[in-house]
C-alpha positions as CSV (number, residue, x, y, z in Angstrom):
1,M,61.7,95.8,161.2
2,S,63.0,93.0,158.6
3,A,62.5,92.9,155.2
4,K,59.8,90.4,153.7
5,P,61.1,87.5,152.8
6,S,61.8,86.6,149.3
7,G,62.0,83.1,147.3
8,P,64.3,81.7,145.1
9,T,65.5,83.7,141.7
10,R,66.5,80.5,139.7
11,L,65.9,77.1,139.2
12,P,68.4,74.8,140.7
13,N,70.4,72.9,138.7
14,P,68.2,69.3,138.8
15,D,71.3,67.1,139.0
16,N,72.4,69.0,142.4
17,L,70.2,67.5,145.1
18,R,71.7,70.3,147.5
19,E,70.4,73.2,144.9
20,V,67.3,71.1,144.7
21,L,66.9,71.3,148.7
22,A,67.9,74.8,149.0
23,Y,65.6,75.6,146.4
24,W,62.4,74.0,148.2
25,V,63.4,74.9,151.5
26,R,63.2,78.4,151.0
27,L,60.7,78.6,148.5
28,L,58.4,76.7,151.3
29,R,59.5,78.8,154.0
30,V,59.0,81.9,152.0
31,Q,55.4,80.9,151.0
32,K,54.8,80.3,155.1
33,G,55.9,83.7,155.5
34,W,58.4,82.6,158.1
35,S,62.0,83.8,158.7
36,Q,65.2,81.9,158.9
37,E,64.9,82.0,162.1
38,R,61.1,80.7,162.8
39,L,62.0,77.8,160.4
40,A,64.9,77.0,162.7
41,M,63.1,76.9,165.8
42,E,60.3,75.0,164.0
43,C,62.7,72.3,163.2
44,E,65.1,72.3,166.3
45,L,67.8,73.7,164.5
46,D,70.2,76.5,164.4
47,R,69.2,79.5,162.2
48,T,72.8,79.6,160.8
49,Y,72.3,76.1,159.7
50,V,68.9,76.9,157.7
51,S,70.8,79.8,156.2
52,A,73.6,77.4,155.2
53,V,71.2,74.8,153.7
54,E,69.4,77.6,152.0
55,R,72.5,78.3,150.3
56,S,73.7,74.9,149.5
57,R,76.9,74.8,151.5
58,W,75.8,71.9,153.5
59,N,75.6,67.9,152.7
60,V,72.5,67.7,155.1
61,S,71.8,64.9,157.1
62,L,68.3,62.7,156.3
63,S,67.2,63.3,159.7
64,N,67.7,67.1,159.1
65,I,65.9,66.6,155.7
66,E,62.8,65.0,157.5
67,R,62.8,67.9,160.4
68,L,62.6,70.4,157.6
69,A,60.3,68.8,155.6
70,Q,58.2,68.0,159.2
71,A,58.2,71.6,159.7
72,L,57.2,72.9,156.3
73,N,54.2,70.2,156.1
74,V,55.6,68.4,152.7
75,A,57.0,64.5,152.4
76,P,61.0,64.4,152.8
77,W,61.6,62.9,149.3
78,S,59.5,65.7,147.7
79,L,62.3,68.3,148.9
80,L,65.0,66.3,146.7
81,N,62.7,66.5,143.8
82,P,63.7,68.7,140.9
83,P,61.0,71.4,140.7
84,E,60.9,70.8,136.5
85,Q,60.3,67.1,137.2
86,A,57.7,68.1,140.1
87,E,56.1,70.1,137.3
88,A,55.8,67.8,134.5
89,E,54.4,64.9,137.1
90,V,51.5,67.3,138.0
91,E,50.8,68.0,134.8
92,S,51.1,64.0,133.7
93,E,48.6,63.3,136.6
94,K,46.0,66.4,134.8
95,Q,46.1,64.8,131.7
96,S,45.2,61.3,133.0
């Protein structure tokens, strides 16, 4: 039996897009309750590739960002938006 997936433990460096991408992929995957294997299957990628993305080990192609975004049901650009910036935009919209 596998352990329940856990989300990221810290916010990424907003200047490091690989860390930002890793943060969102892991967070969204865990929110769906998916394993890395399930996400890989949904994206038609290898599980070890998804693992490397979540550990900021790969420069990910735009095509694969699109695949990940489609599987996670989000806009591709949102996977590259630093979390602090995303939260600030939501707060700004609430105040408008």
